[in-house]
One Martini backbone bead per residue (centre of mass of N, CA, C, O) as a GRO file, in nm:
protein
  449
    1UNK     BB    1  -2.575  -0.230  -0.088
    2UNK     BB    2  -2.294  -0.074  -0.070
    3UNK     BB    3  -2.012   0.045  -0.120
    4UNK     BB    4  -1.740  -0.120  -0.270
    5UNK     BB    5  -1.532   0.098  -0.308
    6UNK     BB    6  -1.254   0.194  -0.175
    7UNK     BB    7  -0.931   0.317  -0.149
    8UNK     BB    8  -0.849  -0.017  -0.231
    9UNK     BB    9  -1.094  -0.137  -0.346
   10UNK     BB   10  -1.224  -0.460  -0.294
   11UNK     BB   11  -1.333  -0.571   0.033
   12UNK     BB   12  -1.321  -0.882   0.237
   13UNK     BB   13  -1.444  -1.162   0.340
   14UNK     BB   14  -1.377  -1.455   0.226
   15UNK     BB   15  -1.676  -1.609   0.117
   16UNK     BB   16  -1.874  -1.368   0.236
   17UNK     BB   17  -1.819  -1.084   0.102
   18UNK     BB   18  -1.594  -1.200  -0.094
   19UNK     BB   19  -1.711  -1.361  -0.350
   20UNK     BB   20  -1.718  -1.543  -0.638
   21UNK     BB   21  -1.965  -1.396  -0.748
   22UNK     BB   22  -1.846  -1.111  -0.723
   23UNK     BB   23  -1.591  -1.163  -0.891
   24UNK     BB   24  -1.738  -1.232  -1.151
   25UNK     BB   25  -1.884  -0.957  -1.177
   26UNK     BB   26  -1.628  -0.785  -1.175
   27UNK     BB   27  -1.507  -0.903  -1.429
   28UNK     BB   28  -1.732  -0.820  -1.620
   29UNK     BB   29  -1.751  -0.517  -1.555
   30UNK     BB   30  -1.454  -0.443  -1.592
   31UNK     BB   31  -1.427  -0.539  -1.887
   32UNK     BB   32  -1.652  -0.363  -2.000
   33UNK     BB   33  -1.541  -0.078  -1.917
   34UNK     BB   34  -1.224  -0.128  -2.015
   35UNK     BB   35  -1.338  -0.244  -2.332
   36UNK     BB   36  -1.520  -0.068  -2.531
   37UNK     BB   37  -1.273  -0.023  -2.767
   38UNK     BB   38  -1.215  -0.351  -2.741
   39UNK     BB   39  -1.126  -0.652  -2.847
   40UNK     BB   40  -0.988  -0.868  -2.651
   41UNK     BB   41  -0.877  -0.784  -2.387
   42UNK     BB   42  -0.601  -0.754  -2.158
   43UNK     BB   43  -0.556  -0.930  -1.845
   44UNK     BB   44  -0.371  -0.888  -1.554
   45UNK     BB   45  -0.301  -1.141  -1.295
   46UNK     BB   46  -0.256  -1.106  -0.943
   47UNK     BB   47  -0.121  -1.234  -0.622
   48UNK     BB   48  -0.119  -1.354  -0.320
   49UNK     BB   49  -0.098  -1.605  -0.043
   50UNK     BB   50  -0.385  -1.659  -0.013
   51UNK     BB   51  -0.613  -1.907  -0.001
   52UNK     BB   52  -0.839  -1.736  -0.176
   53UNK     BB   53  -0.698  -1.668  -0.449
   54UNK     BB   54  -0.785  -1.896  -0.641
   55UNK     BB   55  -1.088  -1.858  -0.630
   56UNK     BB   56  -1.091  -1.556  -0.730
   57UNK     BB   57  -0.929  -1.589  -0.989
   58UNK     BB   58  -1.128  -1.780  -1.137
   59UNK     BB   59  -1.378  -1.599  -1.119
   60UNK     BB   60  -1.260  -1.351  -1.257
   61UNK     BB   61  -1.177  -1.490  -1.522
   62UNK     BB   62  -1.460  -1.579  -1.602
   63UNK     BB   63  -1.575  -1.293  -1.631
   64UNK     BB   64  -1.381  -1.186  -1.845
   65UNK     BB   65  -1.421  -1.417  -2.065
   66UNK     BB   66  -1.737  -1.385  -2.094
   67UNK     BB   67  -1.672  -1.083  -2.246
   68UNK     BB   68  -1.382  -1.137  -2.418
   69UNK     BB   69  -1.150  -1.155  -2.234
   70UNK     BB   70  -0.811  -1.172  -2.160
   71UNK     BB   71  -0.578  -1.381  -1.966
   72UNK     BB   72  -0.297  -1.317  -1.742
   73UNK     BB   73  -0.128  -1.532  -1.526
   74UNK     BB   74   0.137  -1.448  -1.274
   75UNK     BB   75   0.069  -1.485  -0.986
   76UNK     BB   76   0.287  -1.438  -0.730
   77UNK     BB   77   0.276  -1.084  -0.670
   78UNK     BB   78   0.314  -0.775  -0.636
   79UNK     BB   79   0.134  -0.505  -0.689
   80UNK     BB   80   0.361  -0.334  -0.841
   81UNK     BB   81   0.409  -0.550  -1.059
   82UNK     BB   82   0.145  -0.503  -1.212
   83UNK     BB   83   0.188  -0.205  -1.277
   84UNK     BB   84   0.437  -0.274  -1.454
   85UNK     BB   85   0.343  -0.524  -1.640
   86UNK     BB   86   0.109  -0.392  -1.794
   87UNK     BB   87   0.323  -0.245  -1.971
   88UNK     BB   88   0.521  -0.473  -2.057
   89UNK     BB   89   0.259  -0.639  -2.192
   90UNK     BB   90   0.044  -0.451  -2.315
   91UNK     BB   91  -0.196  -0.418  -2.144
   92UNK     BB   92  -0.523  -0.300  -2.050
   93UNK     BB   93  -0.508  -0.448  -1.762
   94UNK     BB   94  -0.507  -0.480  -1.400
   95UNK     BB   95  -0.507  -0.738  -1.134
   96UNK     BB   96  -0.551  -0.758  -0.776
   97UNK     BB   97  -0.523  -1.017  -0.520
   98UNK     BB   98  -0.573  -0.835  -0.219
   99UNK     BB   99  -0.533  -0.727   0.151
  100UNK     BB  100  -0.253  -0.672   0.227
  101UNK     BB  101  -0.229  -0.615   0.582
  102UNK     BB  102  -0.437  -0.816   0.627
  103UNK     BB  103  -0.575  -1.080   0.714
  104UNK     BB  104  -0.632  -1.386   0.555
  105UNK     BB  105  -0.952  -1.374   0.549
  106UNK     BB  106  -0.895  -1.158   0.362
  107UNK     BB  107  -0.983  -0.978   0.057
  108UNK     BB  108  -0.904  -0.843  -0.280
  109UNK     BB  109  -0.991  -0.602  -0.552
  110UNK     BB  110  -0.777  -0.448  -0.801
  111UNK     BB  111  -0.728  -0.193  -1.041
  112UNK     BB  112  -0.557  -0.133  -1.351
  113UNK     BB  113  -0.448   0.035  -1.596
  114UNK     BB  114  -0.250   0.047  -1.887
  115UNK     BB  115  -0.045   0.255  -1.709
  116UNK     BB  116  -0.050   0.163  -1.386
  117UNK     BB  117  -0.307   0.289  -1.269
  118UNK     BB  118  -0.538   0.360  -1.075
  119UNK     BB  119  -0.854   0.408  -1.076
  120UNK     BB  120  -1.079   0.617  -1.132
  121UNK     BB  121  -1.366   0.706  -0.984
  122UNK     BB  122  -1.553   0.697  -1.241
  123UNK     BB  123  -1.484   0.404  -1.316
  124UNK     BB  124  -1.568   0.271  -1.053
  125UNK     BB  125  -1.860   0.372  -1.072
  126UNK     BB  126  -1.934   0.211  -1.326
  127UNK     BB  127  -1.886  -0.067  -1.206
  128UNK     BB  128  -2.070  -0.036  -0.957
  129UNK     BB  129  -2.337   0.022  -1.103
  130UNK     BB  130  -2.365  -0.256  -1.231
  131UNK     BB  131  -2.380  -0.413  -0.962
  132UNK     BB  132  -2.604  -0.254  -0.800
  133UNK     BB  133  -2.811  -0.293  -1.059
  134UNK     BB  134  -2.779  -0.574  -1.188
  135UNK     BB  135  -2.619  -0.578  -1.458
  136UNK     BB  136  -2.601  -0.767  -1.757
  137UNK     BB  137  -2.314  -0.761  -1.967
  138UNK     BB  138  -2.366  -1.032  -2.081
  139UNK     BB  139  -2.400  -1.138  -2.425
  140UNK     BB  140  -2.355  -1.438  -2.474
  141UNK     BB  141  -2.115  -1.531  -2.606
  142UNK     BB  142  -1.967  -1.721  -2.871
  143UNK     BB  143  -1.716  -1.899  -2.955
  144UNK     BB  144  -1.447  -1.696  -3.058
  145UNK     BB  145  -1.534  -1.455  -2.849
  146UNK     BB  146  -1.422  -1.592  -2.626
  147UNK     BB  147  -1.216  -1.594  -2.387
  148UNK     BB  148  -0.870  -1.637  -2.261
  149UNK     BB  149  -0.587  -1.800  -2.146
  150UNK     BB  150  -0.262  -1.678  -2.126
  151UNK     BB  151   0.070  -1.680  -2.182
  152UNK     BB  152   0.352  -1.581  -2.073
  153UNK     BB  153   0.651  -1.463  -2.250
  154UNK     BB  154   0.767  -1.456  -1.955
  155UNK     BB  155   0.913  -1.409  -1.659
  156UNK     BB  156   0.764  -1.199  -1.453
  157UNK     BB  157   0.948  -1.185  -1.204
  158UNK     BB  158   1.213  -1.125  -1.361
  159UNK     BB  159   1.122  -0.866  -1.494
  160UNK     BB  160   1.069  -0.711  -1.232
  161UNK     BB  161   1.352  -0.744  -1.109
  162UNK     BB  162   1.506  -0.589  -1.328
  163UNK     BB  163   1.374  -0.324  -1.273
  164UNK     BB  164   1.460  -0.285  -0.979
  165UNK     BB  165   1.773  -0.306  -1.033
  166UNK     BB  166   1.766  -0.031  -1.214
  167UNK     BB  167   1.711   0.181  -0.954
  168UNK     BB  168   2.017   0.125  -0.875
  169UNK     BB  169   2.370   0.287  -0.843
  170UNK     BB  170   2.487   0.110  -0.610
  171UNK     BB  171   2.701  -0.078  -0.419
  172UNK     BB  172   2.584  -0.392  -0.232
  173UNK     BB  173   2.809  -0.568  -0.182
  174UNK     BB  174   2.798  -0.736   0.133
  175UNK     BB  175   2.551  -0.626   0.251
  176UNK     BB  176   2.383  -0.644   0.555
  177UNK     BB  177   2.058  -0.805   0.558
  178UNK     BB  178   1.702  -0.793   0.649
  179UNK     BB  179   1.413  -0.975   0.540
  180UNK     BB  180   1.050  -0.914   0.552
  181UNK     BB  181   0.779  -1.086   0.368
  182UNK     BB  182   0.503  -1.168   0.527
  183UNK     BB  183   0.415  -1.421   0.374
  184UNK     BB  184   0.410  -1.296   0.080
  185UNK     BB  185   0.452  -1.158  -0.240
  186UNK     BB  186   0.785  -1.117  -0.178
  187UNK     BB  187   0.927  -1.404  -0.111
  188UNK     BB  188   1.097  -1.412  -0.390
  189UNK     BB  189   1.176  -1.133  -0.527
  190UNK     BB  190   1.341  -0.997  -0.303
  191UNK     BB  191   1.567  -1.201  -0.288
  192UNK     BB  192   1.658  -1.187  -0.580
  193UNK     BB  193   1.742  -0.893  -0.594
  194UNK     BB  194   1.960  -0.896  -0.361
  195UNK     BB  195   2.129  -1.129  -0.476
  196UNK     BB  196   2.190  -1.011  -0.754
  197UNK     BB  197   2.338  -0.751  -0.603
  198UNK     BB  198   2.516  -0.899  -0.351
  199UNK     BB  199   2.384  -0.932  -0.095
  200UNK     BB  200   2.368  -1.004   0.258
  201UNK     BB  201   2.096  -1.222   0.318
  202UNK     BB  202   1.817  -1.242   0.535
  203UNK     BB  203   1.520  -1.446   0.555
  204UNK     BB  204   1.190  -1.364   0.651
  205UNK     BB  205   0.875  -1.441   0.584
  206UNK     BB  206   0.913  -1.714   0.351
  207UNK     BB  207   0.651  -1.928   0.450
  208UNK     BB  208   0.387  -1.976   0.295
  209UNK     BB  209   0.032  -2.126   0.373
  210UNK     BB  210  -0.232  -1.912   0.340
  211UNK     BB  211  -0.244  -1.807   0.675
  212UNK     BB  212   0.045  -1.626   0.745
  213UNK     BB  213  -0.017  -1.358   0.652
  214UNK     BB  214   0.095  -1.105   0.868
  215UNK     BB  215   0.186  -1.308   1.099
  216UNK     BB  216   0.404  -1.179   1.299
  217UNK     BB  217   0.479  -0.995   1.041
  218UNK     BB  218   0.614  -0.746   0.892
  219UNK     BB  219   0.519  -0.411   0.893
  220UNK     BB  220   0.304  -0.470   1.143
  221UNK     BB  221   0.540  -0.696   1.265
  222UNK     BB  222   0.878  -0.615   1.349
  223UNK     BB  223   1.008  -0.777   1.590
  224UNK     BB  224   1.172  -1.002   1.448
  225UNK     BB  225   1.348  -0.807   1.286
  226UNK     BB  226   1.482  -0.653   1.514
  227UNK     BB  227   1.626  -0.901   1.630
  228UNK     BB  228   1.784  -0.992   1.372
  229UNK     BB  229   1.956  -0.741   1.326
  230UNK     BB  230   2.115  -0.755   1.592
  231UNK     BB  231   2.219  -1.047   1.571
  232UNK     BB  232   2.364  -0.991   1.272
  233UNK     BB  233   2.471  -0.699   1.222
  234UNK     BB  234   2.298  -0.521   1.050
  235UNK     BB  235   2.222  -0.239   0.871
  236UNK     BB  236   1.930  -0.356   0.780
  237UNK     BB  237   1.575  -0.360   0.793
  238UNK     BB  238   1.311  -0.510   0.575
  239UNK     BB  239   0.956  -0.444   0.560
  240UNK     BB  240   0.672  -0.598   0.439
  241UNK     BB  241   0.377  -0.653   0.310
  242UNK     BB  242   0.161  -0.870   0.164
  243UNK     BB  243   0.188  -0.684  -0.127
  244UNK     BB  244   0.449  -0.493  -0.128
  245UNK     BB  245   0.373  -0.155  -0.095
  246UNK     BB  246   0.541  -0.159   0.173
  247UNK     BB  247   0.764   0.014   0.420
  248UNK     BB  248   0.965  -0.098   0.695
  249UNK     BB  249   1.232  -0.003   0.901
  250UNK     BB  250   1.559  -0.105   1.044
  251UNK     BB  251   1.806  -0.033   1.229
  252UNK     BB  252   2.112  -0.135   1.370
  253UNK     BB  253   1.952  -0.108   1.666
  254UNK     BB  254   1.633  -0.195   1.618
  255UNK     BB  255   1.486   0.053   1.496
  256UNK     BB  256   1.231   0.227   1.382
  257UNK     BB  257   1.146   0.326   1.038
  258UNK     BB  258   0.922   0.520   0.916
  259UNK     BB  259   0.764   0.677   0.663
  260UNK     BB  260   0.847   0.964   0.735
  261UNK     BB  261   1.155   0.904   0.749
  262UNK     BB  262   1.188   0.779   0.470
  263UNK     BB  263   1.112   1.030   0.313
  264UNK     BB  264   1.327   1.216   0.424
  265UNK     BB  265   1.576   1.052   0.333
  266UNK     BB  266   1.502   1.030   0.025
  267UNK     BB  267   1.462   1.333  -0.029
  268UNK     BB  268   1.752   1.412   0.036
  269UNK     BB  269   1.878   1.256  -0.195
  270UNK     BB  270   1.718   1.386  -0.428
  271UNK     BB  271   1.811   1.674  -0.376
  272UNK     BB  272   2.121   1.618  -0.413
  273UNK     BB  273   2.053   1.509  -0.723
  274UNK     BB  274   1.819   1.689  -0.859
  275UNK     BB  275   1.513   1.520  -0.824
  276UNK     BB  276   1.349   1.765  -0.674
  277UNK     BB  277   1.097   1.917  -0.779
  278UNK     BB  278   1.052   2.213  -0.628
  279UNK     BB  279   1.093   2.092  -0.343
  280UNK     BB  280   0.869   1.851  -0.344
  281UNK     BB  281   0.640   1.705  -0.104
  282UNK     BB  282   0.420   1.430  -0.031
  283UNK     BB  283   0.146   1.416   0.209
  284UNK     BB  284  -0.043   1.348   0.483
  285UNK     BB  285  -0.237   1.419   0.763
  286UNK     BB  286  -0.054   1.198   0.933
  287UNK     BB  287   0.181   1.357   0.945
  288UNK     BB  288   0.425   1.464   1.129
  289UNK     BB  289   0.549   1.741   1.268
  290UNK     BB  290   0.848   1.655   1.234
  291UNK     BB  291   0.838   1.627   0.930
  292UNK     BB  292   0.778   1.926   0.864
  293UNK     BB  293   1.029   2.043   0.999
  294UNK     BB  294   1.240   1.892   0.832
  295UNK     BB  295   1.153   1.999   0.558
  296UNK     BB  296   1.204   2.293   0.623
  297UNK     BB  297   1.514   2.256   0.681
  298UNK     BB  298   1.556   2.151   0.372
  299UNK     BB  299   1.370   2.337   0.178
  300UNK     BB  300   1.078   2.214   0.179
  301UNK     BB  301   0.772   2.129   0.043
  302UNK     BB  302   0.432   2.047   0.155
  303UNK     BB  303   0.185   1.836   0.033
  304UNK     BB  304  -0.148   1.791   0.147
  305UNK     BB  305  -0.346   1.496   0.203
  306UNK     BB  306  -0.538   1.263   0.216
  307UNK     BB  307  -0.586   0.954   0.300
  308UNK     BB  308  -0.418   0.784   0.055
  309UNK     BB  309  -0.249   0.694  -0.228
  310UNK     BB  310  -0.441   0.816  -0.441
  311UNK     BB  311  -0.407   1.113  -0.335
  312UNK     BB  312  -0.108   1.136  -0.364
  313UNK     BB  313  -0.094   1.079  -0.667
  314UNK     BB  314  -0.286   1.297  -0.767
  315UNK     BB  315  -0.108   1.530  -0.669
  316UNK     BB  316   0.155   1.459  -0.817
  317UNK     BB  317   0.037   1.483  -1.107
  318UNK     BB  318  -0.033   1.791  -1.072
  319UNK     BB  319   0.264   1.901  -0.944
  320UNK     BB  320   0.528   1.705  -1.003
  321UNK     BB  321   0.587   1.508  -0.804
  322UNK     BB  322   0.834   1.244  -0.691
  323UNK     BB  323   0.753   1.232  -0.376
  324UNK     BB  324   0.533   1.014  -0.179
  325UNK     BB  325   0.334   0.955   0.133
  326UNK     BB  326   0.320   0.739   0.420
  327UNK     BB  327   0.358   0.635   0.744
  328UNK     BB  328   0.312   0.323   0.660
  329UNK     BB  329   0.514   0.300   0.384
  330UNK     BB  330   0.370   0.438   0.141
  331UNK     BB  331   0.572   0.488  -0.149
  332UNK     BB  332   0.624   0.727  -0.415
  333UNK     BB  333   0.824   0.693  -0.719
  334UNK     BB  334   0.762   0.868  -1.007
  335UNK     BB  335   1.045   0.818  -1.156
  336UNK     BB  336   0.973   0.487  -1.165
  337UNK     BB  337   0.656   0.475  -1.079
  338UNK     BB  338   0.282   0.442  -1.008
  339UNK     BB  339   0.341   0.312  -0.719
  340UNK     BB  340   0.372   0.157  -0.447
  341UNK     BB  341   0.707   0.013  -0.342
  342UNK     BB  342   0.880  -0.167  -0.121
  343UNK     BB  343   1.137  -0.257  -0.272
  344UNK     BB  344   1.208   0.010  -0.401
  345UNK     BB  345   1.224   0.168  -0.136
  346UNK     BB  346   1.458  -0.001  -0.015
  347UNK     BB  347   1.664   0.077  -0.232
  348UNK     BB  348   1.656   0.383  -0.183
  349UNK     BB  349   1.741   0.374   0.110
  350UNK     BB  350   2.014   0.234   0.074
  351UNK     BB  351   2.128   0.451  -0.109
  352UNK     BB  352   2.105   0.687   0.092
  353UNK     BB  353   2.287   0.569   0.309
  354UNK     BB  354   2.547   0.526   0.140
  355UNK     BB  355   2.573   0.826   0.039
  356UNK     BB  356   2.596   0.962   0.330
  357UNK     BB  357   2.794   0.791   0.537
  358UNK     BB  358   2.576   0.688   0.729
  359UNK     BB  359   2.387   0.570   0.961
  360UNK     BB  360   2.066   0.499   1.003
  361UNK     BB  361   2.046   0.620   1.292
  362UNK     BB  362   2.147   0.902   1.219
  363UNK     BB  363   1.929   0.976   1.015
  364UNK     BB  364   1.688   0.930   1.206
  365UNK     BB  365   1.779   1.133   1.443
  366UNK     BB  366   1.739   1.398   1.265
  367UNK     BB  367   1.433   1.313   1.319
  368UNK     BB  368   1.177   1.462   1.496
  369UNK     BB  369   0.932   1.276   1.667
  370UNK     BB  370   0.626   1.293   1.770
  371UNK     BB  371   0.404   1.177   1.960
  372UNK     BB  372   0.180   0.905   1.849
  373UNK     BB  373  -0.166   0.811   1.862
  374UNK     BB  374  -0.347   0.505   1.763
  375UNK     BB  375  -0.699   0.444   1.750
  376UNK     BB  376  -0.972   0.219   1.739
  377UNK     BB  377  -1.306   0.252   1.623
  378UNK     BB  378  -1.597   0.101   1.613
  379UNK     BB  379  -1.764   0.117   1.284
  380UNK     BB  380  -2.014   0.111   1.103
  381UNK     BB  381  -2.044   0.155   0.775
  382UNK     BB  382  -2.320   0.327   0.798
  383UNK     BB  383  -2.155   0.538   1.014
  384UNK     BB  384  -1.906   0.688   0.877
  385UNK     BB  385  -2.089   0.962   0.794
  386UNK     BB  386  -2.202   1.036   1.107
  387UNK     BB  387  -2.020   1.066   1.368
  388UNK     BB  388  -1.901   1.365   1.312
  389UNK     BB  389  -2.210   1.496   1.360
  390UNK     BB  390  -2.217   1.441   1.647
  391UNK     BB  391  -2.244   1.632   1.923
  392UNK     BB  392  -2.085   1.461   2.133
  393UNK     BB  393  -1.835   1.414   1.958
  394UNK     BB  394  -1.767   1.708   1.895
  395UNK     BB  395  -1.725   1.789   2.190
  396UNK     BB  396  -1.495   1.589   2.256
  397UNK     BB  397  -1.297   1.692   2.043
  398UNK     BB  398  -1.279   1.987   2.135
  399UNK     BB  399  -1.165   1.924   2.415
  400UNK     BB  400  -0.900   1.792   2.315
  401UNK     BB  401  -0.795   2.021   2.138
  402UNK     BB  402  -0.762   2.222   2.374
  403UNK     BB  403  -0.558   2.045   2.541
  404UNK     BB  404  -0.332   2.033   2.279
  405UNK     BB  405  -0.286   2.312   2.221
  406UNK     BB  406   0.035   2.387   2.064
  407UNK     BB  407   0.133   2.049   2.117
  408UNK     BB  408  -0.088   1.945   1.901
  409UNK     BB  409  -0.322   1.693   1.763
  410UNK     BB  410  -0.636   1.608   1.590
  411UNK     BB  411  -0.740   1.293   1.422
  412UNK     BB  412  -1.046   1.193   1.252
  413UNK     BB  413  -1.117   0.885   1.065
  414UNK     BB  414  -1.230   0.688   0.827
  415UNK     BB  415  -1.194   0.393   0.700
  416UNK     BB  416  -1.152   0.248   0.370
  417UNK     BB  417  -1.122  -0.088   0.473
  418UNK     BB  418  -1.266  -0.060   0.760
  419UNK     BB  419  -1.484  -0.084   1.057
  420UNK     BB  420  -1.338   0.211   1.127
  421UNK     BB  421  -1.195   0.459   1.339
  422UNK     BB  422  -0.939   0.697   1.345
  423UNK     BB  423  -0.751   0.786   1.638
  424UNK     BB  424  -0.549   1.080   1.643
  425UNK     BB  425  -0.275   1.177   1.866
  426UNK     BB  426  -0.066   1.462   1.926
  427UNK     BB  427   0.230   1.494   2.146
  428UNK     BB  428   0.435   1.500   2.442
  429UNK     BB  429   0.243   1.309   2.620
  430UNK     BB  430   0.186   0.979   2.582
  431UNK     BB  431  -0.003   0.903   2.817
  432UNK     BB  432  -0.213   1.126   2.774
  433UNK     BB  433  -0.286   1.073   2.469
  434UNK     BB  434  -0.376   0.783   2.514
  435UNK     BB  435  -0.615   0.843   2.698
  436UNK     BB  436  -0.765   1.028   2.500
  437UNK     BB  437  -0.794   0.822   2.266
  438UNK     BB  438  -0.945   0.600   2.421
  439UNK     BB  439  -1.191   0.769   2.500
  440UNK     BB  440  -1.284   0.839   2.215
  441UNK     BB  441  -1.309   0.549   2.104
  442UNK     BB  442  -1.523   0.452   2.308
  443UNK     BB  443  -1.743   0.655   2.239
  444UNK     BB  444  -1.775   0.580   1.938
  445UNK     BB  445  -1.836   0.280   1.980
  446UNK     BB  446  -2.092   0.305   2.155
  447UNK     BB  447  -2.257   0.472   1.930
  448UNK     BB  448  -2.134   0.317   1.631
  449UNK     BB  449  -2.065  -0.012   1.668
   0.00000   0.00000   0.00000
């Protein structure tokens, strides 16, 4: 068995790679590591709408209670809701059962500590070590020492919605919007928030059946949203992914506003409000050249991190940054919460648009984004740390780098959540860089797939 924890928890095909047996062991190990100094620690568990969620939730709960932990099940809620509610309920840890933007066959388990932050690497390593060495941390406690499932003392979704509503201070009554909830975790709470605030909203992707999460909807498939925005004459379209920690927006013309542009627009609002400490913005190596140029024109500095929201957050905590994120739409507003939150991000975007007095398309067009092509190369998990050292691959990458030098860049990295390598090329001629990226992806797949 290889490393279990990726950049965003433990993931795999449900009931094949991520089995109830593994979930049970994760529950035991996680509760053991996270509760060494406390008897009967409280774990808050949320999930998205995947069919396998019930199975994994019960297995995980059994593992936690077997070692004396107590469980509060809050049901279907976004990942960032658990990060918030773990503090609101004064719980010792939170757990989310979700595979985010991936197809329904997949699922995942990720932990938050009692402060609502994802676990540090060393804590994940402690949990993983217990599992990989097959250590039974269950002391086979009996009687009153066994944990139990507790009832939430309030409606968790409503509590989270009230928090979200408190993060915006402009009037959005009557504003026409379209929300795409990806048939995922946001399908109830996003609508509640916007209706509570008085917006005129149309909701799509809000009929989950356990198998249609992220299926031709949500932030990874915004085509239906683009069409609906134009049809309705809406100001904005707002698309979340399956666990609602990401946002991709659509302007009033039906055009995509990606994470790079969203960060630019929201950072501009924060700077004008005096909320951007040291004029610092955090982004990953995937951020577009156009993003960096726009930030420079705004008088902002960009701190660049590896890909992954955990690295963005880690940097922000060190530097005091207040906004950071990824091109994928995973944006952290550290002045409001501890992790990426798609609904919160959409509220901040709407606030920025209304304060600017401009249309979303005008704000978007102010940011010139260079063409960027991303292709996946199939790479076996055991080869993820090998392919970049292969002489033939290194030679092929060097050749492409020389070809786009001065007008683009090449970035190749292994995915933290899937058996693929991401091949990204940026440049001026989209047809040419597409051909280059496809050639590189094919070569890597042939040798390491």
